[in-house]
N, C-alpha and C positions, 0 to 999 in steps of 0.2 A: 203049654203052663198048664203049673201043677196049681192044681186051691189057691194053699198054702204062701207060691210064691205068688198069683194075682193080686192075693189080699192087700203085701203086704206092700205089692207095689205100690198100693192102691191110698195107703195109707193105712192099711187097716190095724196091721201092727203095732202101731203107733197108739190106738187109739187100747188098744187091747194092754199092753204094756201097762200108761196111763191108769186103765179102771184094778189093775192088781198092784201097781203099786197102792191107788190111795182105799183101796178096803184092807192091802197091809198095813196104811198108815191111821187109818183107822182106828183098829184091832191093837197095833201098838201102841194109841194116844190114848183105849178105852180103857188098857192097862195100864197106863202113866196115871187116869182119871180116877181109876176105881181104890189105890194104894201112894199115891205120892203130893197132889196138886191137892188142898183145900177145900175146902166147899165154898168158902168166900172168894174164893180165885174165879172153881166153876162157873156161880153163877154170874158171878158178876164178867168174864168172858165169853160165859154165852148170849148174857142176854149183847151184849157192844157186840156181838157177833152177827149174830140175829140181825139187828138193829143196823148193821152197814148192809149183811145178807140184801133186807126191805128196801135200805137208801139205796143200792145202788141195783141191784137184779130187776125193779123196777123201771121203773124211767128208760132200762137197757133195754128189756124185753120187748117193751111194749114202742123204743123206739126201734128194735129191730121189726115189729111188724110192720110199721109203716116205711122201714126203706125197703122189704121183702114186697108190701103190698105196692108202691111202685115202682121199682125196679119190675117185674115180674112185670103192670099193668106197660110202661112200655114198652117192652119187648109184646105186647101183646099175648102171654102164658101164663094169665091166671087161670086160673082155674075154679068153678066153682065151691064153697065149698073151701077153697085155701088153709082155714087158717085152722080146723082142725089134724094139718099134716103137714106145716112148713117147712120144716124138714125135710123132706122128700122131694120138694123144688128148689133144694140149692143150686141144684146145677143147673136148673131154668134161671138160673141170675146171668145177667151179661157178665163176663170175666172184669170187665175193667169196674163193675157195682158190685163184685164177692169178693171182695175185701172192710169193704164196708160193711156192708151188711152180714158176713159172719161175725164179723169182731165182734160185735154189741149182741151177735147168737150166745158169744163164745163172754162172754161179758153178764151179758142176763142167769146164763147156767151158771158160769162160776158163782155170783150171788145167789140165786138158788142154793147155790151148794157151803152155804155160809149158811146161809137160813136154815138145812139140814143140820146141820154141824153143829150154831149156837142151838137148836133147842135139844139138840140130843145131850150138848151140857146141862144145858138148865134141867134135865130128865135124869142126864145121873147123878147132877148137887141134891135135888127136890131127894130122890131115889139117896146115898148118902147121909142124907140130912137124918133120915131117920136114927 
């Protein structure tokens, strides 16, 4: 089996497609923000988006780490220093607990993305206001 097919079979193509769509969407959003969206809208939108990201992302990330720790500890698969690279341990999570652990991982990642996007909108608003 070719490496491309193997990657796609593991779901890697979906992740790569998401990255491409996110990058293209970000470039489109930047173009829109530079010429169409009023500065006040960028400023307030950035503040609210970053606030939402912090409010959802940080608790979800904390819960993800707690669930991952509990799951790996129960399965006796918790290595020392597990918190440095937690996503590399997802395959060790028992199948019954994996949906919950990965759901909070995704929610925390979405919160981080919202924080970054909100900060970018804030920076763009400040830059445009000059």
